[in-house]
C-alpha positions in Angstrom: 17.4 -17.9 40.1 19.0 -14.3 38.2 20.0 -11.7 40.8 17.3 -9.8 39.1 14.7 -12.6 40.0 16.5 -12.6 43.5 15.6 -9.0 43.8 12.1 -8.9 42.4 11.5 -11.8 44.9 13.4 -10.1 48.4 10.4 -6.9 47.8 7.6 -8.6 46.8 8.3 -12.2 47.9 5.8 -13.9 50.2 8.2 -16.0 52.1 8.8 -12.9 54.5 7.2 -9.9 55.6 8.6 -6.4 54.9 8.1 -3.4 57.4 8.1 -0.3 56.1 9.4 2.6 58.1 10.0 6.0 57.4 13.6 7.2 57.5 14.6 10.8 59.1 17.5 12.7 58.7 19.2 13.7 54.9 19.9 10.4 53.2 20.3 8.8 49.5 17.8 7.0 48.2 17.9 2.9 48.1 18.2 2.4 44.7 18.0 -1.4 44.5 14.6 0.0 45.6 13.8 1.3 43.2 15.0 -1.0 40.4 12.9 -3.8 41.9 10.0 -1.0 40.8 11.0 -0.8 37.6 8.0 -2.4 35.8 5.7 0.9 37.9 7.8 3.3 36.2 7.5 1.9 32.9 3.8 2.1 33.3 3.2 5.3 34.7 5.5 6.5 32.1 3.0 5.2 29.4 0.2 6.5 30.7 1.6 9.9 30.8 2.1 9.1 27.1 -1.5 7.6 26.4 -3.1 10.7 28.4 -1.2 13.6 27.0 -2.7 12.4 23.1 -5.9 10.7 23.9 -8.6 11.9 22.2 -6.4 14.4 20.7 -7.5 15.4 16.9 -3.6 15.7 15.6 -2.7 13.0 18.2 1.3 12.5 18.1 1.3 15.1 15.5 1.4 18.0 18.5 5.0 16.9 18.8 6.1 18.5 15.5 3.9 21.7 15.5 4.8 23.4 18.6 8.6 23.1 17.8 7.9 23.4 14.3 5.5 26.9 15.1 8.2 28.1 17.3 10.8 27.6 14.6 8.8 29.5 11.8 8.0 32.4 14.5 11.4 32.9 15.5 12.6 32.8 12.4 10.7 35.4 11.3 10.9 38.0 14.1 14.7 37.0 15.5 16.3 36.1 12.0 14.6 38.3 9.3 13.9 41.2 11.2 16.4 41.5 13.8 18.8 39.5 11.7 20.3 38.0 14.6 23.7 35.6 13.4 23.5 32.3 13.0 27.0 31.1 12.7 27.1 30.5 9.1 23.9 28.2 9.2 20.5 29.0 8.2 18.3 30.3 11.3 15.7 28.0 10.9 18.0 24.8 11.3 20.1 27.0 13.8 16.9 27.6 16.2 15.3 24.3 15.8 18.4 22.5 16.8 18.5 24.8 19.9 14.6 24.1 20.9 14.9 20.7 20.6 17.2 20.4 23.9 15.2 23.5 25.5 11.8 22.1 25.0 12.8 18.8 26.4 14.1 20.5 30.0 11.1 22.5 29.6 8.5 19.9 29.5 10.3 17.5 31.5 10.7 20.4 34.5 7.1 21.2 34.0 5.3 17.9 34.3 8.1 16.8 37.2 7.2 19.7 39.4 3.2 19.2 39.0 3.4 15.3 38.7 3.1 14.4 42.9 0.1 16.6 43.8 -0.9 15.4 40.2 -0.5 11.7 41.3 -2.1 12.3 45.3 -4.8 9.7 45.0 -1.8 7.0 44.3 0.6 8.5 46.8 -1.7 8.7 49.3 -3.1 5.1 49.6 -0.3 2.9 48.1 3.5 2.3 48.7 6.1 2.4 46.4 9.4 4.7 46.0 7.8 8.3 45.3 10.9 9.2 43.2 9.3 6.6 40.6 6.6 9.7 39.9 8.8 12.8 39.0 11.0 10.3 36.9 7.6 8.8 34.8 7.4 12.2 33.9 9.9 12.5 31.1 8.3 10.0 29.2 6.0 11.4 27.0 9.0 14.7 27.0 11.3 11.5 25.5 8.7 10.9 23.2 8.6 14.8 21.9 12.3 14.6 21.4 13.0 11.7 19.5 10.0 12.6 17.4 11.1 16.1 16.9 15.0 15.2 16.2 13.4 13.3 12.9 12.3 16.6 11.8 15.6 18.2 12.7 17.5 15.3 10.1 14.8 15.8 7.7 15.3 20.0 7.9 18.9 19.7 7.5 18.8 17.5 4.4 16.3 19.8 3.1 18.5 23.2 4.0 21.6 21.3 2.8 23.2 21.0 6.0 25.7 18.0 6.1 25.7 15.6 9.0 28.6 15.2 11.1 30.8 13.1 13.2 29.8 15.1 16.1 26.3 13.9 16.4 27.6 10.9 17.7 27.9 13.4 20.9 24.2 13.6 21.1 23.3 10.1 23.5 25.8 11.7 26.3 24.6 15.3 26.0 21.3 13.8 26.6 22.0 11.8 29.2 23.6 15.8 30.8 20.0 17.1 30.2 18.3 14.0 31.6 20.2 15.0 34.7 19.4 18.4 34.9 16.0 18.4 34.8 15.5 15.4 36.9 17.6 17.6 39.7 15.2 20.5 38.9 12.3 18.7 38.6 12.5 16.6 41.8 13.5 19.7 43.8 10.6 21.4 42.5 8.0 18.7 42.7 9.0 18.1 46.5 8.5 21.7 47.6 5.4 21.8 45.4 3.4 19.2 48.1 3.7 21.8 50.6 3.7 25.2 48.3 0.9 24.7 45.9 1.8 28.1 44.1 5.1 26.8 42.8 2.9 25.6 39.9 1.9 28.7 39.2 5.5 30.0 39.2 7.0 27.3 37.6 5.5 28.1 34.0 7.0 31.9 34.6 10.4 31.2 35.1 10.6 28.4 32.5 9.6 31.1 29.9 12.3 33.5 31.1 14.7 31.3 31.6 14.4 30.4 27.8 15.2 33.6 26.9 18.4 33.5 29.2 19.6 30.2 27.4 20.9 30.4 24.0 18.2 29.0 21.7 17.7 32.1 19.6 21.1 33.8 19.4 24.2 31.9 19.5 26.2 32.4 23.1 29.1 34.7 20.5 26.2 37.1 20.3 26.7 38.4 24.3 29.5 40.6 24.6 32.7 39.1 26.4 32.4 41.3 29.5 29.2 39.5 30.2 29.2 36.2 28.4 30.7 34.5 31.8 26.7 34.9 33.0 25.9 32.2 30.7 27.9 29.7 33.1 25.3 30.4 35.6 22.6 28.8 33.7 23.7 25.1 32.9 21.3 24.6 30.0 23.7 26.9 27.9 26.5 24.2 27.7 23.9 21.8 26.9 21.7 23.8 24.3 25.5 25.2 22.4 26.7 21.6 22.5 23.9 20.3 21.4 23.4 22.3 18.3 27.2 22.5 17.7 27.6 18.6 17.5 24.6 18.7 14.4 26.0 21.3 12.8 29.2 20.8 13.0 30.7 24.1 14.6 33.3 23.7 17.7 32.1 22.6 20.7 33.0 25.3 23.8 34.1 22.0 26.0 34.4 24.4 29.3 31.1 25.7 29.0 29.9 21.7 28.4 31.8 20.7 31.7 30.3 23.6 33.7 26.9 22.5 33.0 27.3 18.6 33.5 28.8 19.8 36.9 25.7 21.9 37.8 23.8 19.1 36.7 25.3 16.6 39.3 25.1 18.9 41.7 21.4 19.9 41.2 20.8 15.7 40.8 21.9 15.3 43.9 20.3 18.3 45.9 17.3 17.6 44.3 17.3 13.9 45.4 18.7 14.6 48.9 15.8 17.0 49.4 13.1 15.3 48.0 14.2 11.9 50.7 14.3 14.4 53.5 10.7 15.2 53.2 9.2 12.2 51.2 7.7 11.0 54.8 5.7 13.7 54.6 3.8 13.5 51.4 1.2 11.3 52.2 0.1 13.2 55.0 0.3 16.9 53.4 -0.7 16.1 49.6 
């Protein structure tokens, strides 16, 4: 019997009785248990993807329409009218390359923050690691990201922007953005179980957060004496690095390192708080 099968038998076997008790205090999750429930994670992720596009007139095309529409509006308003610089590349490609990582982050955080409340019937009736719920909500955002990434490559070819070796860094940047989105989303998901008005605040905060992130403008557009403020925003490093890796411009490794460190800290805080209050979910939700 393989190690994976042994783990599955330990949690789902019928040769012994498993007693589930709430754990008090601050503690990290049982990652072996989460791995044992990986099939549930996959099922919930697929459910979210199917529900999102079920009975939709345009189906998965919405994954392209949203960033493409934003790109066109930003290109006209900020690229043509406001004349915001774009580091020497066509503004449409510049802003689209910034919209991809931001849209993934914003979609994941918005979905994760309300995921526990939306799955109230499941959370209150069946036991499973609750951390799976906000993690599964990332599925549809990943699908949208991959579809939009293909559009970015086509847009680059159309605008005459050549591919660079820096694109190989994209998977690493994606891992960092997943870490950040999970940290923020998990924390908000736990808070929203008790305070339901979080669902009203999150969209507003995300909208403001986007303008505080160099999506429609480069970081160099901010005056030098105020550029340190960008370091407070962990999405700054990822957005700038993702765009630079595709457009072949220099990467600010210091800014990226700060974003990576902040992401890890937020993930630890988010998961720790989630585990701290998890035992109350079934009663409060």
